[in-house]
C-alpha positions as CSV (number, residue, x, y, z in Angstrom):
1,X,128.5,99.4,103.3
2,X,124.8,100.4,102.9
3,X,122.4,97.6,103.6
4,X,120.7,96.8,100.5
5,X,117.9,94.0,99.4
6,X,119.8,93.3,96.4
7,X,120.5,89.9,97.0
8,X,116.6,89.0,97.1
9,X,115.9,90.6,93.9
10,X,117.9,89.4,91.1
11,X,115.7,90.3,88.6
12,X,115.2,93.7,89.5
13,X,117.0,97.1,88.6
14,X,119.5,97.9,91.1
15,X,117.9,102.1,91.5
16,X,114.0,100.0,92.3
17,X,115.3,98.4,95.4
18,X,115.7,100.8,98.6
19,X,118.5,101.1,100.9
20,X,118.2,100.9,104.4
21,X,118.3,104.4,104.1
22,X,114.6,104.3,103.1
23,X,113.7,102.8,106.3
24,X,110.3,102.2,105.6
25,X,110.0,101.1,102.0
26,X,113.5,99.3,103.3
27,X,111.5,97.3,105.9
28,X,108.5,96.9,103.9
29,X,110.0,95.2,101.2
30,X,112.4,93.0,103.5
31,X,109.2,91.6,105.3
32,X,107.3,90.9,101.6
33,X,110.4,89.5,100.1
34,X,109.6,85.8,101.1
35,X,106.8,86.1,99.0
36,X,104.1,85.0,101.4
37,X,100.8,87.3,102.4
38,X,101.4,89.8,105.6
39,X,98.7,91.3,107.7
40,X,99.0,95.0,107.4
41,X,99.4,95.0,111.7
42,X,103.0,93.1,110.9
43,X,103.8,96.7,109.5
44,X,102.8,98.6,111.6
45,X,104.2,96.6,114.7
46,X,107.7,97.1,112.6
47,X,106.9,100.9,111.5
48,X,104.4,102.2,113.1
49,X,101.2,104.3,111.4
50,X,103.3,106.2,109.1
51,X,104.2,102.7,107.6
52,X,101.9,103.3,104.4
53,X,104.0,105.9,102.9
54,X,106.7,103.9,102.7
55,X,104.5,101.4,100.8
56,X,103.0,104.1,98.8
57,X,106.8,104.7,97.5
58,X,107.4,101.6,96.7
59,X,104.2,101.0,94.4
60,X,104.9,104.6,93.0
61,X,107.3,106.3,91.3
62,X,110.2,106.7,93.8
63,X,111.3,102.8,93.1
64,X,109.8,101.9,90.1
65,X,106.3,100.4,90.9
66,X,106.6,97.3,93.1
67,X,103.3,95.4,92.6
68,X,102.1,94.7,96.0
69,X,98.6,92.6,96.3
70,X,96.1,93.3,98.4
71,X,94.7,90.0,99.1
72,X,91.1,89.7,101.2
73,X,91.3,87.0,103.9
74,X,88.3,84.6,104.0
75,X,84.5,85.6,105.1
76,X,86.6,89.2,105.8
77,X,87.0,92.6,105.0
78,X,90.2,92.9,106.2
79,X,93.1,92.5,103.1
80,X,96.8,91.6,103.7
81,X,99.8,92.2,101.4
82,X,101.9,90.2,99.4
83,X,104.6,90.5,96.8
84,X,103.8,89.9,93.2
85,X,105.7,86.5,92.3
86,X,107.3,87.9,89.4
87,X,109.6,90.3,91.5
88,X,110.7,87.0,92.9
89,X,111.2,85.0,89.8
90,X,114.8,86.5,89.4
91,X,113.9,87.2,86.0
92,X,114.6,90.6,84.6
93,X,111.7,90.3,82.1
94,X,109.3,88.8,84.5
95,X,109.9,92.0,87.2
96,X,109.5,94.2,84.5
97,X,106.0,92.8,83.5
98,X,105.0,93.4,87.0
99,X,106.1,97.1,87.2
100,X,104.4,97.5,84.4
101,X,101.2,96.4,85.2
102,X,101.6,98.2,88.8
103,X,102.3,101.6,86.4
104,X,99.4,100.7,84.8
105,X,97.3,100.2,87.8
106,X,98.7,103.3,89.7
107,X,98.0,105.7,85.9
108,X,94.7,104.7,85.7
109,X,93.6,105.3,89.8
110,X,95.3,108.8,89.3
111,X,93.2,109.4,86.5
112,X,90.0,108.3,87.8
113,X,90.8,110.6,90.7
114,X,91.3,113.2,88.5
115,X,88.2,112.9,87.0
116,X,86.7,112.4,90.2
117,X,88.0,115.8,91.4
118,X,87.0,117.6,88.6
119,X,83.1,116.8,89.0
120,X,83.6,117.5,92.2
121,X,85.1,121.4,91.4
122,X,81.8,123.2,91.3
123,X,80.0,122.0,94.4
124,X,83.9,122.5,96.2
125,X,83.6,126.1,94.8
126,X,80.1,126.8,96.4
127,X,81.3,125.7,99.4
128,X,84.4,127.7,100.0
129,X,82.6,130.7,98.9
130,X,79.8,129.6,101.5
131,X,82.7,129.5,104.1
132,X,84.3,132.5,103.3
133,X,80.8,134.4,103.7
134,X,80.1,133.3,107.2
135,X,83.9,133.8,107.8
136,X,83.7,137.6,106.8
137,X,80.2,138.1,108.2
138,X,81.8,136.7,111.9
139,X,84.5,139.4,111.3
140,X,82.0,141.8,110.8
141,X,80.2,141.3,113.6
142,X,83.1,141.2,115.7
143,X,84.4,144.4,114.5
144,X,80.5,145.7,115.5
145,X,80.9,144.3,118.9
146,X,84.2,145.6,119.6
147,X,82.6,149.3,118.2
148,X,79.8,148.8,120.8
149,X,82.0,148.3,123.3
150,X,84.1,151.5,122.8
151,X,80.5,153.0,122.3
152,X,79.1,152.3,126.2
């Protein structure tokens, strides 16, 4: 039998709960399941530098939008992570409300990023053309260098 966390999240749909086959999301959710705040360093110790991808999967479409708060430490720019208590309530309605809130956040952020990308497009296009031009010029210079060597 695959190790699951279903006993900790009685209000959550089964498909939203990662199994141990999904190592990073599973370990991240298992850590956050106590409802307390956790330093990001804890996840780094458990999963290495790649723990962010597991957190993104939990917060995103893969596991249907777990709401994980970034809680600012007092007098610091550092944030800790904390699972929204509605996921721990055992109440499917509260769990669904937290998921809906996270889905809304994610889709709004995605929309803002898309807008920023659209605004950046002309500048990025100009920069790409300049880089292409410089690259092609360097090829021409290298070709000229080779022909000059042949003529010697």
